[in-house]
BALOBA-1460 file (C-alpha; in Angstrom, 3 decimals):
// residues 316
<rec num="1" residu="m" x="14.762" y="1.061" z="-10.563"/>
<rec num="2" residu="t" x="13.948" y="-2.007" z="-12.861"/>
<rec num="3" residu="t" x="11.880" y="-1.454" z="-15.064"/>
<rec num="4" residu="i" x="9.388" y="-4.319" z="-16.749"/>
<rec num="5" residu="g" x="11.302" y="-4.199" z="-19.347"/>
<rec num="6" residu="s" x="15.057" y="-4.780" z="-17.889"/>
<rec num="7" residu="r" x="13.326" y="-8.382" z="-15.829"/>
<rec num="8" residu="p" x="15.230" y="-11.715" z="-16.998"/>
<rec num="9" residu="a" x="12.863" y="-13.912" z="-18.372"/>
<rec num="10" residu="s" x="13.031" y="-17.090" z="-15.207"/>
<rec num="11" residu="s" x="15.050" y="-19.986" z="-15.604"/>
<rec num="12" residu="p" x="13.255" y="-23.276" z="-16.166"/>
<rec num="13" residu="r" x="14.264" y="-24.378" z="-13.257"/>
<rec num="14" residu="e" x="11.662" y="-21.713" z="-11.576"/>
<rec num="15" residu="l" x="9.100" y="-21.956" z="-13.618"/>
<rec num="16" residu="t" x="5.716" y="-23.841" z="-12.341"/>
<rec num="17" residu="r" x="6.004" y="-27.649" z="-14.509"/>
<rec num="18" residu="a" x="3.796" y="-27.526" z="-17.245"/>
<rec num="19" residu="a" x="2.380" y="-30.468" z="-15.400"/>
<rec num="20" residu="d" x="1.771" y="-29.136" z="-12.290"/>
<rec num="21" residu="r" x="-0.676" y="-25.999" z="-14.486"/>
<rec num="22" residu="a" x="-3.660" y="-25.160" z="-15.510"/>
<rec num="23" residu="c" x="-3.646" y="-26.659" z="-18.765"/>
<rec num="24" residu="f" x="-6.132" y="-24.295" z="-20.067"/>
<rec num="25" residu="v" x="-7.214" y="-20.782" z="-18.853"/>
<rec num="26" residu="y" x="-10.088" y="-19.088" z="-21.145"/>
<rec num="27" residu="l" x="-11.045" y="-15.425" z="-20.975"/>
<rec num="28" residu="e" x="-13.688" y="-13.691" z="-23.148"/>
<rec num="29" residu="r" x="-14.730" y="-10.079" z="-23.339"/>
<rec num="30" residu="c" x="-12.203" y="-8.331" z="-20.485"/>
<rec num="31" residu="t" x="-8.775" y="-6.707" z="-21.120"/>
<rec num="32" residu="v" x="-6.256" y="-8.828" z="-19.425"/>
<rec num="33" residu="h" x="-2.792" y="-6.309" z="-18.235"/>
<rec num="34" residu="r" x="-0.061" y="-7.127" z="-15.649"/>
<rec num="35" residu="d" x="0.545" y="-6.355" z="-12.071"/>
<rec num="36" residu="a" x="4.231" y="-7.631" z="-11.492"/>
<rec num="37" residu="n" x="4.217" y="-11.239" z="-12.141"/>
<rec num="38" residu="a" x="0.158" y="-11.776" z="-12.409"/>
<rec num="39" residu="i" x="-2.213" y="-10.723" z="-15.094"/>
<rec num="40" residu="t" x="-5.008" y="-9.442" z="-14.064"/>
<rec num="41" residu="v" x="-8.193" y="-9.965" z="-15.691"/>
<rec num="42" residu="e" x="-10.440" y="-6.758" z="-15.594"/>
<rec num="43" residu="d" x="-14.361" y="-7.210" z="-17.050"/>
<rec num="44" residu="a" x="-18.152" y="-5.883" z="-15.465"/>
<rec num="45" residu="e" x="-17.774" y="-7.812" z="-12.481"/>
<rec num="46" residu="g" x="-14.312" y="-6.662" z="-11.447"/>
<rec num="47" residu="t" x="-10.575" y="-7.427" z="-11.732"/>
<rec num="48" residu="t" x="-9.181" y="-10.651" z="-11.067"/>
<rec num="49" residu="h" x="-5.667" y="-11.603" z="-10.378"/>
<rec num="50" residu="i" x="-3.371" y="-14.925" z="-11.954"/>
<rec num="51" residu="p" x="-0.278" y="-15.896" z="-11.714"/>
<rec num="52" residu="s" x="0.903" y="-16.363" z="-14.575"/>
<rec num="53" residu="a" x="3.481" y="-19.059" z="-14.040"/>
<rec num="54" residu="t" x="0.131" y="-20.913" z="-13.021"/>
<rec num="55" residu="i" x="-0.945" y="-20.839" z="-16.629"/>
<rec num="56" residu="g" x="-0.332" y="-23.918" z="-19.201"/>
<rec num="57" residu="t" x="-1.761" y="-21.876" z="-22.233"/>
<rec num="58" residu="l" x="-4.253" y="-18.629" z="-21.848"/>
<rec num="59" residu="l" x="-6.808" y="-18.717" z="-24.829"/>
<rec num="60" residu="l" x="-8.169" y="-15.725" z="-25.810"/>
<rec num="61" residu="g" x="-11.587" y="-15.227" z="-26.684"/>
<rec num="62" residu="p" x="-14.220" y="-13.086" z="-28.204"/>
<rec num="63" residu="g" x="-13.707" y="-9.545" z="-26.534"/>
<rec num="64" residu="t" x="-10.862" y="-9.645" z="-25.221"/>
<rec num="65" residu="r" x="-7.194" y="-7.260" z="-25.475"/>
<rec num="66" residu="i" x="-4.361" y="-7.980" z="-24.004"/>
<rec num="67" residu="t" x="-1.887" y="-5.525" z="-23.314"/>
<rec num="68" residu="h" x="2.386" y="-5.559" z="-24.153"/>
<rec num="69" residu="q" x="3.046" y="-5.987" z="-20.606"/>
<rec num="70" residu="a" x="0.267" y="-8.667" z="-20.002"/>
<rec num="71" residu="m" x="2.307" y="-11.093" z="-23.188"/>
<rec num="72" residu="s" x="6.060" y="-9.945" z="-21.458"/>
<rec num="73" residu="v" x="5.509" y="-11.819" z="-18.616"/>
<rec num="74" residu="l" x="3.608" y="-14.657" z="-20.000"/>
<rec num="75" residu="g" x="6.481" y="-15.498" z="-21.613"/>
<rec num="76" residu="e" x="8.908" y="-14.556" z="-19.530"/>
<rec num="77" residu="t" x="6.984" y="-17.708" z="-17.237"/>
<rec num="78" residu="g" x="7.106" y="-20.218" z="-20.136"/>
<rec num="79" residu="a" x="3.148" y="-19.486" z="-20.443"/>
<rec num="80" residu="g" x="1.309" y="-20.453" z="-24.373"/>
<rec num="81" residu="v" x="-1.041" y="-17.775" z="-25.456"/>
<rec num="82" residu="i" x="-4.340" y="-18.973" z="-28.737"/>
<rec num="83" residu="w" x="-6.573" y="-16.736" z="-30.044"/>
<rec num="84" residu="v" x="-9.867" y="-18.349" z="-30.037"/>
<rec num="85" residu="g" x="-13.458" y="-18.082" z="-31.044"/>
<rec num="86" residu="e" x="-16.194" y="-18.985" z="-28.058"/>
<rec num="87" residu="h" x="-15.061" y="-20.980" z="-25.893"/>
<rec num="88" residu="g" x="-12.034" y="-22.262" z="-28.641"/>
<rec num="89" residu="v" x="-13.920" y="-23.611" z="-31.146"/>
<rec num="90" residu="r" x="-12.321" y="-21.623" z="-33.869"/>
<rec num="91" residu="y" x="-8.569" y="-20.785" z="-34.031"/>
<rec num="92" residu="y" x="-6.919" y="-17.771" z="-35.053"/>
<rec num="93" residu="a" x="-3.374" y="-17.732" z="-33.976"/>
<rec num="94" residu="a" x="-0.898" y="-18.308" z="-31.408"/>
<rec num="95" residu="g" x="1.961" y="-17.399" z="-29.661"/>
<rec num="96" residu="r" x="4.201" y="-19.866" z="-28.159"/>
<rec num="97" residu="a" x="3.638" y="-23.426" z="-27.287"/>
<rec num="98" residu="l" x="3.260" y="-25.116" z="-24.065"/>
<rec num="99" residu="s" x="6.425" y="-26.059" z="-23.495"/>
<rec num="100" residu="r" x="10.572" y="-25.137" z="-24.137"/>
<rec num="101" residu="s" x="10.548" y="-29.573" z="-24.869"/>
<rec num="102" residu="a" x="10.793" y="-30.363" z="-27.890"/>
<rec num="103" residu="a" x="10.304" y="-34.368" z="-27.436"/>
<rec num="104" residu="l" x="6.539" y="-34.303" z="-28.568"/>
<rec num="105" residu="a" x="7.227" y="-32.617" z="-31.918"/>
<rec num="106" residu="e" x="10.497" y="-34.776" z="-32.522"/>
<rec num="107" residu="a" x="8.047" y="-38.146" z="-30.933"/>
<rec num="108" residu="q" x="5.390" y="-36.630" z="-34.041"/>
<rec num="109" residu="a" x="8.291" y="-36.542" z="-36.631"/>
<rec num="110" residu="s" x="9.986" y="-39.778" z="-35.747"/>
<rec num="111" residu="c" x="6.520" y="-41.778" z="-36.033"/>
<rec num="112" residu="w" x="5.448" y="-39.683" z="-39.110"/>
<rec num="113" residu="a" x="8.952" y="-39.958" z="-41.392"/>
<rec num="114" residu="n" x="8.438" y="-43.933" z="-40.380"/>
<rec num="115" residu="r" x="5.905" y="-45.980" z="-42.477"/>
<rec num="116" residu="r" x="5.592" y="-48.671" z="-39.529"/>
<rec num="117" residu="t" x="5.012" y="-46.779" z="-37.108"/>
<rec num="118" residu="r" x="2.899" y="-44.482" z="-39.433"/>
<rec num="119" residu="l" x="0.087" y="-47.008" z="-39.593"/>
<rec num="120" residu="e" x="0.457" y="-48.127" z="-36.201"/>
<rec num="121" residu="v" x="-0.244" y="-44.994" z="-35.209"/>
<rec num="122" residu="a" x="-2.978" y="-44.867" z="-37.560"/>
<rec num="123" residu="r" x="-4.433" y="-47.607" z="-36.555"/>
<rec num="124" residu="a" x="-3.802" y="-46.504" z="-32.246"/>
<rec num="125" residu="m" x="-6.473" y="-42.972" z="-33.663"/>
<rec num="126" residu="y" x="-9.059" y="-45.628" z="-35.075"/>
<rec num="127" residu="r" x="-9.283" y="-47.375" z="-31.570"/>
<rec num="128" residu="l" x="-9.850" y="-44.320" z="-29.724"/>
<rec num="129" residu="r" x="-12.341" y="-43.693" z="-32.161"/>
<rec num="130" residu="f" x="-14.095" y="-47.536" z="-31.997"/>
<rec num="131" residu="p" x="-12.767" y="-48.909" z="-28.900"/>
<rec num="132" residu="d" x="-14.965" y="-51.833" z="-29.381"/>
<rec num="133" residu="e" x="-12.807" y="-53.025" z="-32.674"/>
<rec num="134" residu="d" x="-9.474" y="-53.994" z="-32.873"/>
<rec num="135" residu="p" x="-7.406" y="-52.943" z="-36.310"/>
<rec num="136" residu="s" x="-4.943" y="-54.955" z="-35.254"/>
<rec num="137" residu="g" x="-3.171" y="-56.167" z="-39.387"/>
<rec num="138" residu="c" x="-5.719" y="-53.689" z="-40.559"/>
<rec num="139" residu="t" x="-3.856" y="-52.397" z="-43.888"/>
<rec num="140" residu="r" x="-4.349" y="-48.860" z="-44.323"/>
<rec num="141" residu="q" x="-7.690" y="-49.496" z="-47.149"/>
<rec num="142" residu="e" x="-8.883" y="-51.294" z="-44.353"/>
<rec num="143" residu="l" x="-8.625" y="-49.403" z="-42.277"/>
<rec num="144" residu="l" x="-10.726" y="-46.681" z="-44.348"/>
<rec num="145" residu="g" x="-13.262" y="-48.665" z="-45.657"/>
<rec num="146" residu="r" x="-14.049" y="-49.848" z="-41.520"/>
<rec num="147" residu="e" x="-13.571" y="-45.906" z="-40.927"/>
<rec num="148" residu="g" x="-16.236" y="-45.135" z="-43.675"/>
<rec num="149" residu="r" x="-18.756" y="-47.797" z="-42.898"/>
<rec num="150" residu="r" x="-19.061" y="-47.037" z="-38.878"/>
<rec num="151" residu="v" x="-19.197" y="-43.128" z="-39.388"/>
<rec num="152" residu="k" x="-22.090" y="-43.795" z="-42.035"/>
<rec num="153" residu="d" x="-23.427" y="-46.279" z="-39.579"/>
<rec num="154" residu="c" x="-23.386" y="-43.420" z="-37.158"/>
<rec num="155" residu="y" x="-24.972" y="-40.998" z="-39.183"/>
<rec num="156" residu="r" x="-27.636" y="-43.302" z="-39.390"/>
<rec num="157" residu="a" x="-28.096" y="-44.168" z="-35.563"/>
<rec num="158" residu="q" x="-28.162" y="-40.690" z="-35.175"/>
<rec num="159" residu="a" x="-30.846" y="-39.973" z="-37.855"/>
<rec num="160" residu="q" x="-33.103" y="-42.491" z="-35.818"/>
<rec num="161" residu="r" x="-32.457" y="-41.546" z="-32.340"/>
<rec num="162" residu="t" x="-33.539" y="-37.410" z="-33.216"/>
<rec num="163" residu="g" x="-35.877" y="-38.158" z="-36.135"/>
<rec num="164" residu="v" x="-34.136" y="-35.926" z="-38.839"/>
<rec num="165" residu="s" x="-34.026" y="-36.807" z="-42.185"/>
<rec num="166" residu="w" x="-31.005" y="-38.341" z="-43.726"/>
<rec num="167" residu="r" x="-30.531" y="-38.443" z="-47.008"/>
<rec num="168" residu="g" x="-26.796" y="-38.542" z="-47.310"/>
<rec num="169" residu="r" x="-23.443" y="-36.529" z="-46.706"/>
<rec num="170" residu="r" x="-23.552" y="-33.460" z="-48.822"/>
<rec num="171" residu="y" x="-20.854" y="-30.965" z="-49.025"/>
<rec num="172" residu="t" x="-19.724" y="-28.644" z="-51.426"/>
<rec num="173" residu="p" x="-16.604" y="-26.697" z="-50.451"/>
<rec num="174" residu="g" x="-16.965" y="-22.841" z="-49.585"/>
<rec num="175" residu="d" x="-20.985" y="-22.930" z="-50.129"/>
<rec num="176" residu="f" x="-22.571" y="-24.036" z="-46.905"/>
<rec num="177" residu="a" x="-25.624" y="-23.106" z="-47.252"/>
<rec num="178" residu="s" x="-26.482" y="-25.011" z="-50.249"/>
<rec num="179" residu="g" x="-26.188" y="-28.092" z="-47.711"/>
<rec num="180" residu="d" x="-29.971" y="-28.599" z="-46.001"/>
<rec num="181" residu="p" x="-30.099" y="-27.880" z="-42.245"/>
<rec num="182" residu="i" x="-28.479" y="-31.358" z="-41.509"/>
<rec num="183" residu="n" x="-25.662" y="-30.915" z="-43.670"/>
<rec num="184" residu="q" x="-25.111" y="-27.733" z="-42.660"/>
<rec num="185" residu="a" x="-25.097" y="-28.319" z="-39.128"/>
<rec num="186" residu="i" x="-22.241" y="-31.097" z="-39.344"/>
<rec num="187" residu="t" x="-20.170" y="-28.887" z="-41.380"/>
<rec num="188" residu="a" x="-20.503" y="-26.686" z="-38.397"/>
<rec num="189" residu="a" x="-19.278" y="-29.181" z="-35.865"/>
<rec num="190" residu="a" x="-16.239" y="-30.456" z="-37.664"/>
<rec num="191" residu="q" x="-14.803" y="-27.262" z="-38.541"/>
<rec num="192" residu="a" x="-15.541" y="-25.826" z="-35.075"/>
<rec num="193" residu="m" x="-13.758" y="-29.133" z="-33.477"/>
<rec num="194" residu="y" x="-11.295" y="-28.248" z="-36.123"/>
<rec num="195" residu="g" x="-10.170" y="-25.016" z="-34.417"/>
<rec num="196" residu="v" x="-9.780" y="-26.725" z="-31.083"/>
<rec num="197" residu="a" x="-7.838" y="-29.633" z="-32.484"/>
<rec num="198" residu="h" x="-5.317" y="-27.082" z="-33.804"/>
<rec num="199" residu="a" x="-5.463" y="-24.624" z="-30.222"/>
<rec num="200" residu="v" x="-4.212" y="-27.967" z="-29.035"/>
<rec num="201" residu="v" x="-1.899" y="-29.029" z="-31.265"/>
<rec num="202" residu="a" x="-0.146" y="-25.248" z="-31.671"/>
<rec num="203" residu="a" x="-0.082" y="-25.133" z="-27.286"/>
<rec num="204" residu="l" x="1.662" y="-28.940" z="-27.634"/>
<rec num="205" residu="g" x="4.242" y="-27.318" z="-29.877"/>
<rec num="206" residu="c" x="3.676" y="-30.086" z="-32.735"/>
<rec num="207" residu="s" x="3.155" y="-30.253" z="-36.097"/>
<rec num="208" residu="p" x="-0.096" y="-29.301" z="-37.739"/>
<rec num="209" residu="a" x="1.355" y="-30.662" z="-41.065"/>
<rec num="210" residu="l" x="2.286" y="-33.920" z="-40.231"/>
<rec num="211" residu="g" x="-0.606" y="-36.345" z="-40.104"/>
<rec num="212" residu="f" x="-0.691" y="-40.168" z="-40.274"/>
<rec num="213" residu="v" x="-4.199" y="-40.868" z="-41.738"/>
<rec num="214" residu="h" x="-4.966" y="-37.407" z="-43.439"/>
<rec num="215" residu="s" x="-2.347" y="-35.876" z="-45.489"/>
<rec num="216" residu="g" x="-0.682" y="-33.706" z="-47.822"/>
<rec num="217" residu="h" x="-2.401" y="-30.538" z="-46.215"/>
<rec num="218" residu="e" x="-0.831" y="-28.371" z="-43.537"/>
<rec num="219" residu="l" x="-3.670" y="-29.034" z="-41.568"/>
<rec num="220" residu="s" x="-3.406" y="-33.434" z="-41.647"/>
<rec num="221" residu="f" x="-2.527" y="-33.754" z="-38.409"/>
<rec num="222" residu="v" x="-5.289" y="-31.011" z="-36.741"/>
<rec num="223" residu="l" x="-7.935" y="-32.875" z="-39.210"/>
<rec num="224" residu="d" x="-6.447" y="-36.178" z="-37.792"/>
<rec num="225" residu="i" x="-6.744" y="-35.570" z="-34.080"/>
<rec num="226" residu="a" x="-10.666" y="-33.751" z="-34.843"/>
<rec num="227" residu="d" x="-11.710" y="-36.594" z="-36.246"/>
<rec num="228" residu="l" x="-10.891" y="-39.140" z="-32.729"/>
<rec num="229" residu="y" x="-14.665" y="-37.343" z="-31.744"/>
<rec num="230" residu="k" x="-16.417" y="-37.140" z="-34.800"/>
<rec num="231" residu="t" x="-18.707" y="-39.860" z="-33.644"/>
<rec num="232" residu="e" x="-18.907" y="-39.502" z="-30.034"/>
<rec num="233" residu="v" x="-19.394" y="-36.096" z="-29.963"/>
<rec num="234" residu="g" x="-19.466" y="-33.483" z="-33.563"/>
<rec num="235" residu="i" x="-22.400" y="-35.887" z="-35.423"/>
<rec num="236" residu="p" x="-24.495" y="-35.950" z="-32.140"/>
<rec num="237" residu="i" x="-25.307" y="-32.585" z="-31.537"/>
<rec num="238" residu="a" x="-25.173" y="-32.211" z="-35.365"/>
<rec num="239" residu="f" x="-28.426" y="-34.121" z="-34.909"/>
<rec num="240" residu="d" x="-29.528" y="-32.826" z="-32.190"/>
<rec num="241" residu="a" x="-29.356" y="-28.831" z="-33.144"/>
<rec num="242" residu="a" x="-30.970" y="-29.922" z="-36.708"/>
<rec num="243" residu="a" x="-33.980" y="-31.861" z="-34.865"/>
<rec num="244" residu="a" x="-34.121" y="-28.671" z="-32.679"/>
<rec num="245" residu="s" x="-34.918" y="-26.226" z="-35.305"/>
<rec num="246" residu="p" x="-33.464" y="-25.756" z="-39.008"/>
<rec num="247" residu="e" x="-33.410" y="-22.148" z="-38.397"/>
<rec num="248" residu="d" x="-29.506" y="-20.621" z="-37.283"/>
<rec num="249" residu="i" x="-28.491" y="-24.022" z="-37.870"/>
<rec num="250" residu="g" x="-24.898" y="-23.548" z="-37.865"/>
<rec num="251" residu="a" x="-24.350" y="-20.777" z="-34.670"/>
<rec num="252" residu="r" x="-26.680" y="-22.483" z="-32.256"/>
<rec num="253" residu="t" x="-24.521" y="-26.342" z="-33.726"/>
<rec num="254" residu="r" x="-21.417" y="-24.168" z="-32.535"/>
<rec num="255" residu="r" x="-22.681" y="-22.603" z="-29.268"/>
<rec num="256" residu="a" x="-24.129" y="-26.685" z="-28.286"/>
<rec num="257" residu="l" x="-20.980" y="-27.845" z="-29.368"/>
<rec num="258" residu="r" x="-19.359" y="-25.489" z="-27.062"/>
<rec num="259" residu="d" x="-20.705" y="-26.975" z="-24.288"/>
<rec num="260" residu="r" x="-20.289" y="-29.973" z="-24.993"/>
<rec num="261" residu="i" x="-16.596" y="-29.672" z="-24.865"/>
<rec num="262" residu="h" x="-16.572" y="-27.243" z="-21.620"/>
<rec num="263" residu="e" x="-18.357" y="-29.875" z="-19.596"/>
<rec num="264" residu="l" x="-16.044" y="-32.995" z="-21.174"/>
<rec num="265" residu="r" x="-13.515" y="-31.375" z="-20.470"/>
<rec num="266" residu="l" x="-12.091" y="-32.161" z="-23.648"/>
<rec num="267" residu="l" x="-8.866" y="-29.863" z="-24.308"/>
<rec num="268" residu="d" x="-7.586" y="-31.694" z="-21.417"/>
<rec num="269" residu="r" x="-8.772" y="-35.093" z="-23.091"/>
<rec num="270" residu="i" x="-7.288" y="-34.270" z="-26.151"/>
<rec num="271" residu="v" x="-4.148" y="-33.137" z="-25.152"/>
<rec num="272" residu="a" x="-3.726" y="-37.266" z="-23.137"/>
<rec num="273" residu="d" x="-4.602" y="-38.702" z="-26.613"/>
<rec num="274" residu="i" x="-2.062" y="-36.579" z="-28.561"/>
<rec num="275" residu="h" x="0.936" y="-37.765" z="-25.301"/>
<rec num="276" residu="h" x="-0.480" y="-41.721" z="-26.273"/>
<rec num="277" residu="l" x="-0.582" y="-41.375" z="-29.646"/>
<rec num="278" residu="l" x="2.502" y="-40.023" z="-30.184"/>
<rec num="279" residu="l" x="4.856" y="-41.265" z="-26.786"/>
<rec num="280" residu="p" x="5.274" y="-44.721" z="-25.690"/>
<rec num="281" residu="d" x="4.021" y="-44.170" z="-21.717"/>
<rec num="282" residu="g" x="1.984" y="-41.895" z="-23.414"/>
<rec num="283" residu="t" x="3.619" y="-38.892" z="-20.979"/>
<rec num="284" residu="v" x="6.482" y="-35.934" z="-21.481"/>
<rec num="285" residu="p" x="9.403" y="-37.215" z="-19.989"/>
<rec num="286" residu="t" x="9.574" y="-35.771" z="-16.651"/>
<rec num="287" residu="t" x="12.560" y="-33.395" z="-17.237"/>
<rec num="288" residu="a" x="11.592" y="-32.384" z="-20.507"/>
<rec num="289" residu="d" x="9.791" y="-29.305" z="-18.750"/>
<rec num="290" residu="n" x="11.884" y="-27.929" z="-16.376"/>
<rec num="291" residu="i" x="15.530" y="-28.037" z="-17.857"/>
<rec num="292" residu="d" x="15.918" y="-26.417" z="-20.455"/>
<rec num="293" residu="e" x="18.138" y="-28.334" z="-22.885"/>
<rec num="294" residu="v" x="19.543" y="-27.821" z="-26.437"/>
<rec num="295" residu="t" x="22.056" y="-30.375" z="-27.854"/>
<rec num="296" residu="l" x="23.796" y="-31.038" z="-31.359"/>
<rec num="297" residu="q" x="22.987" y="-34.535" z="-33.046"/>
<rec num="298" residu="s" x="26.004" y="-36.871" z="-33.760"/>
<rec num="299" residu="d" x="26.924" y="-39.876" z="-35.670"/>
<rec num="300" residu="r" x="24.517" y="-42.877" z="-34.326"/>
<rec num="301" residu="d" x="21.420" y="-40.787" z="-32.577"/>
<rec num="302" residu="l" x="24.048" y="-39.347" z="-30.689"/>
<rec num="303" residu="q" x="23.403" y="-35.914" z="-28.589"/>
<rec num="304" residu="v" x="26.327" y="-33.793" z="-27.528"/>
<rec num="305" residu="a" x="26.349" y="-30.401" z="-24.866"/>
<rec num="306" residu="a" x="25.598" y="-27.437" z="-26.800"/>
<rec num="307" residu="g" x="27.618" y="-24.093" z="-27.256"/>
<rec num="308" residu="v" x="30.851" y="-26.121" z="-27.155"/>
<rec num="309" residu="n" x="33.002" y="-25.575" z="-30.483"/>
<rec num="310" residu="y" x="33.926" y="-29.386" z="-31.594"/>
<rec num="311" residu="a" x="37.723" y="-30.217" z="-33.402"/>
<rec num="312" residu="p" x="38.402" y="-33.313" z="-35.412"/>
<rec num="313" residu="g" x="40.196" y="-35.940" z="-32.470"/>
<rec num="314" residu="d" x="38.283" y="-34.267" z="-29.403"/>
<rec num="315" residu="g" x="37.386" y="-37.622" z="-28.446"/>
<rec num="316" residu="w" x="33.457" y="-37.226" z="-28.360"/>
């Protein structure tokens, strides 16, 4: 009799390509188990079967329990698994990345390692945030100055729109309660966006540490990505929450942001934006998802097949 433990993992050619999968599947308050090559989701409404090979990344929210057998089939079929807060507004831990290819991680490292391309990506990030401005030719100091001015303008505009009193951004690290309600709301929205960005960065297999605007922190790239949506999503949500009531401001802001993220399908958009920033044509090479290929690096960027013992004079 064939047991689950003795089944070989499916080869990449047998699996559904990442581009053809549901990118993110979010579950909460349920038990996740396995039935053959599907996962079962059991909650108060009954049991649902989900073919594991159609899942890109499974987001496990509050109240979820997952069995060893379910994790086994998700690993066999190449699905990523991430433990998150409600609708991804917190990032806790991750299993494997969505793709077996290192293409995106290598592209990130390549862009980061060169000062010129690192600045080009920073400019591209500015364009995504403020498409009405062209930062071509801007130095880093000029980019930071422009970004600071635009964010301050956003604060003032949102205060005028909502009628919330605004006396400037004030935040003491580790002391959430020291800020006034609007500053608490902005902090809650920012922290939630960091969790969302971290979940996507982990799912794609990128390095959280290799940032293009932020630097020197293990989450520099996460902070870069989260900031792309600060003035469009995070700050307006925070002002709306503060305008409604000062009570329970942190939790209400996170819930409102959760709903907005779901409405905008923001996780899918973050995936597309990261591809656009790091890859020349904005898409992962078509072979990257379905070929499990390992090569060895030689001189002059030459890559040769792995699994071979090379010796001088072999003609490579």
